[in-house]
N, C-alpha and C positions, 0 to 999 in steps of 0.2 A: 704276211710272212712269204710267200711267193711261192717258189715252186720245192715240193717238201720230197719229190719223188726219190731222193737219193737217197733218206731214209731208209727204202725199201731195198737197199744195197744188202749184199750178202754179208758186209762188212760187222756188222751192228747187229747186237742182242735188242730186247724191247726194254731191257733200262735204257740203253742206250737212244730211243727212239722217246721212248720217257721224260727223258733228260732234256734233249733239246726241243718239245712241245713243252712243259712248264718252268725252262730256262725263259724261251721265247716271251711268254706267257709274263713272267717276271720283269722283264725288261721292256717288252711296252708299256708298263704300269710304272718301274722304278726308274728308267732314264732318260726323262724329257726334260726337260729346261734346265739342263748340266750348266754350269759355269765355268765351262772352259778359261775363264782371262786368269784366275784363281789357280792353277794347276795344281801345285801344292793343298790348298786347302778341299780342293775337290777329291785327288788320290785320298788323301785321308776319310771324306766320306764314304768315297764310292766303298774302300776295304770296308768301312764297317759297315755298309750295305750288304756287300758281299756273302761278310760272314754272317748277319743276318739270318741273311736268305740260305745259308747251308752248302754256298756253291763254293767257299775255299775249302770243305772238306775236302773236296776233289785233289785242293792242288798240291796237297803234303800227303805222308799213308799215314793211317791211323795211330802213334804212339801207344794207344793200350790194346793194338791187334799185331801179336806176330807175322801172319798171316797176310796185312795189308801191303797190297802194292800203290803205282802208279797205274791208274787207269789210264792211257795215252788216248785212247777214242775219247772219253770223255772229255779231256784237258783239249782234245781240237773242235771238240762241237762245243761245248764252253768257249772257245775262242772265237771259233769261226760267230757264232750266234751274237757274244758281246761287241765281236768287233762290226757285224752288221747292224747294230745299234748303235754304240757310241765309241768309238776308236779309244777314248783312258778309261774308256770301262775295263775294255779289255786290256789295255797295257797295265791296270792294276793288277787284275788278276794275274796276269802271263809273270809279274814279278814276285806278287807268293809263292808262287809253286818256284819259279829258276830262280828263286833268292834261295830258297831253303831247300833246292832239291840234294847238295850233297848232302844235307844232315838227312833228308828224307831216302839216300841211295847209299850215304857210307858213315852213319853219325854212331855216335856209341847208346846204349840204351839211354844214360842221361843225358845224355846234349837233345838226342829227341825228345826224353819226358819234359826240359828244360825252355827247349824252342817251337818247339813244332803244335805245342796247343796256343802259345801265344798267336803264331801265325796265321793258325785257322781259325783263331776266331779276330781274327781282324784286332788285335791289341798292338805287337808291330809289326809296321810295313818291312822289308825283308828285299835284299841288293845282293847282288852276285858281279864281286869286283874283281873282275879280271884283267879287262884295255887297259895296256899303259901308254904314254904320251908315243912312245918308239915301238910299241907290239900291241898291235889289233890282233888280225888274224893269226899273227907268228906268235903263237903264245907260248914257244920254247925259249923266245929272247924276251923272257919277263925277269924284270933286274929289281925288281922290290924286293928288300932282304928281308927275312926272319932269322934271326940271331939268336941261338939258342945262351938263358942267362939264367941257371939252376934250375928252377920251379918254373922259369916265364920263358916266354921268345921275345924280343925286342923284333918290330917292324919300321923299315924307313924307306922311304920311296916315294912314288904316284901311280895313282892311277885316275883313270878317266874317262869320260860318257858312261859316268854311271849310274845305270839307271835307277832311281828315287834318292840319288845323292842327297843329301840332305834331311832327308827329312825319313829316312830307314833307321829303323833302331835295331838292326842285326845287318850287316856286312859280311858274306864269306869271302873270303880274300886265298886270293892264290899267292902265292912269296917266293923266293928261292930261297932253300934248307941247306942246298948245297952237297947233298945227298951222290949225284953224280955230273955230268953234266947237262946242258941243254935242258930237254923236260921231263931228264929225267932226276935233276935237282930241285924240283917245284915240290912245297906242300898246299895243303890249303887248310883253314883258322875261321876261325869263328870271332869275330869282332865288334862288340855293341857299339852301340851308335853314339855313346858316350862314352867312350875307352880317352881315357887320359893320351895325347899323344895324335888322336885323330882329327883334322884339323879339314873345312871344306874349303876348298882354297879356290872355288871359281862354283858358281852357277853357271851353267849352258844354256842359250835360249838355241831353241830351231826352226824349222818352217810350220815344224806340228809341235806346238806345247806340251813339251813334257816334265816331269822331276829328273834334272839331270845334272851333276857336277863333277868337277875336278879334287881329288883327295889326295891331303898329301898326308904319311903318316911319319911322325919323329919322335924318334926314341917310344913308341905306342905299344906299351910294356900287355903281354896278358897270360895267360895260364897256360903252361903247358897243355893244360888239359883242355884246352881249344884247340887245338888241332884235330882237322877232321882225316881220320884214317891214320895210314904209318905216311913218316915222314918219306919223301922224293913220290908220294902216289899222289900228288898236286896234280898233276898230267893227265892222269889215268881217270880222275876225278871228273873233273873239266870237262874231258873230252865226252864222258859218259852221263853226264848229267844235259848234255848239249844233243844226246844221240837221243834222249828223252825230247826234250822240249823244241829240236830242232822243226821237228816233223808238227810244231801246235802254232809256230811263226808262220808257216806253209798255211795253215787253217786260217788265221787271223788276214794274209793274202785274201783269202778265200770269201771271209767275209765279206769285206771291203768291195772284193768282184759285186761280188752278188748283192750289195747294197747296191752298188752303181748299174747293175743290169735292170733288178728293178723299177729304180728309179726311172731310168733310162724307158723301159717299156711303157711304164704310164705315160712318160711324156710324149713317146711316138702315137700313142692310142691316141690321144687327148690335145694336143698338137696341131692344126691345119696350117698346112701350107699349098697354096693355090687353090684352096678349095677343096679340101680333102684333109682326111688325115696323113701326117709325116711318113707314119707306116707306109703309104701306099707308095712312096717311092722306092725303087728298086735298090738301090743305094744304100737307104737305110737298112731295109732288111739283110741286107746284107753285113753290116756292122752289125746288129742284130744277131743275125747267125754264129759270125767269129766271136761277138761277146760268150756266147751260150756253149761255143763249143770249148773257149778257153776255160768257162767256170766248170763244166764238165770233167775235163781231164785235168785242171788245178784238184777237184774233188778226186778222183781215183788216185791220181798219185797220192794226195794226202791220208788219204785211208787206208790203201795199201801200206803204207809205210807205217802207222798206229798199230794198222791188224797185226801185221809182222812182229810190232815189238812184246803186245801183249796176248799173243801167239808161243810167246818162251825165245824168238830171238834172242841172241846174245848181243847180236851190236848191229843196227840197222842203218850204218853211216851212208850209205850208197843211198839206199831208197828215202831218207829222210835230204840227204844232199838237194835228187831229184825231185823231191816235191818243195825243198822251198827254193830252187832255181826256178823253177817250171812257175808254182803260184806266186810268185812276188813278183817276177820280172811284167808275168801275164797279165797280174789286175793290173798292172802300171800302165798297159795294151788297156783293157777292158776301160778301167776309169779317163783313159787319156779321149777314147771314143767317146766316151760319156759326156765331156767337159765337151764335144764337138758337136753332138747331138744338142746339147743345150745350151749352145751359144753363149749369147751374154751371162743368161742365167749359174752358167758351167762356173764362169774367172769371178761370179757377184762373192764377195767378199762376204764368210756367214754360210751360205748357198752349202747344203750337204754333198753337192759334186764337188766343189771346191774345196771342199775340208777333206773330202776324200784325197782329193789330188795330192793335197799337201800329206797326209797321212800316211799313201804306200810307200812313198820314197823310200824311208828310214830303213824299211822292210827288206830293201834290195840290200843292205848294209851292214844291221847289226846280224848278232849271232852267223859271221859267216857270209861277206862278201859273195855276191853272185861270181865274180869269177871263181874264187876260193872254193866254194862248192864244186864249179868246174873242175879243179886239179882233184878234189877227194871223187869225183864218179871216174873222171879217165884211170885214177891209181886204181882203185877200188874195182873198176872193169878189167886192166889190166890183170890184176891180181887174179882172178880167176877161169883167165882165159889160157 
């Protein structure tokens, strides 16, 4: 498992430490030999395994318990641990939480009772349908429309880069309902994967294979009861969900970086150059020191943001943005150093370091690109001075 001293930090309770240990043991047993060539089937299989292991219970609130909340530290520990073992397993877990997050935080009792047990039980895969071809990080410019028609809403437009697109049974879709201009005129809706008028327009391939798709809504009719929250609350709902789950993206990056550091330590201790272990070279020692510094700095930012949210902070936009920006950018640096130290093996197809190199890049884009995080940090900092 590598360095576990971070578990003794005061951010955590004993149940967090037990969670980290238990999940690591489970992952070492269950997440070996996965077929990454067939991402759809593998994701379905991973969601079933995660549900059977009880790990999806952390991804949503418990609809039977009125006091249930999302524990962000647990979410981060799970994503960090899964990412360290297998990036697709992290993806499968993350989307069950993110995709249903709006229901956990803002859903009616009926919506929670209908959907959250299906998500927790791994019987339905979920998706968070926010991004559009002309509006990625600029959520206020969403154009997909939801027009009220009696007891229904009719959705028309497109979404793109939707994780679990094509295999999800639950889409939380953000659409323009027109209560006001820009961000004030958006609402959130539950759209079943088999809803008439919902089409998978295109499956999208990336350097690290994940289920992704462009969705088309053509007269997609859903009951008005499928709206989450009040009309015009969509932007607030989306930002609140991201406020919870953005820290977990940073945690996944941290997991990738930890794995790269662990693999590098093993490499430099066991690889010999000029008759001595690779680690004897001062330049290599400098690289390892920089990697360790980046990993610990990321962990401090990740778990500070998670601890603040769990401690009752209404918003942690600044802290979550700092965690995501630093952890994803510096995980890229850590993994790049690992590639260099591994030499040819670092770029050999199928090698763990090569896989990490492909996995990390997308994290600097989704749920708010790095430069967008800088804008958030700057605005929040100026607002508090």
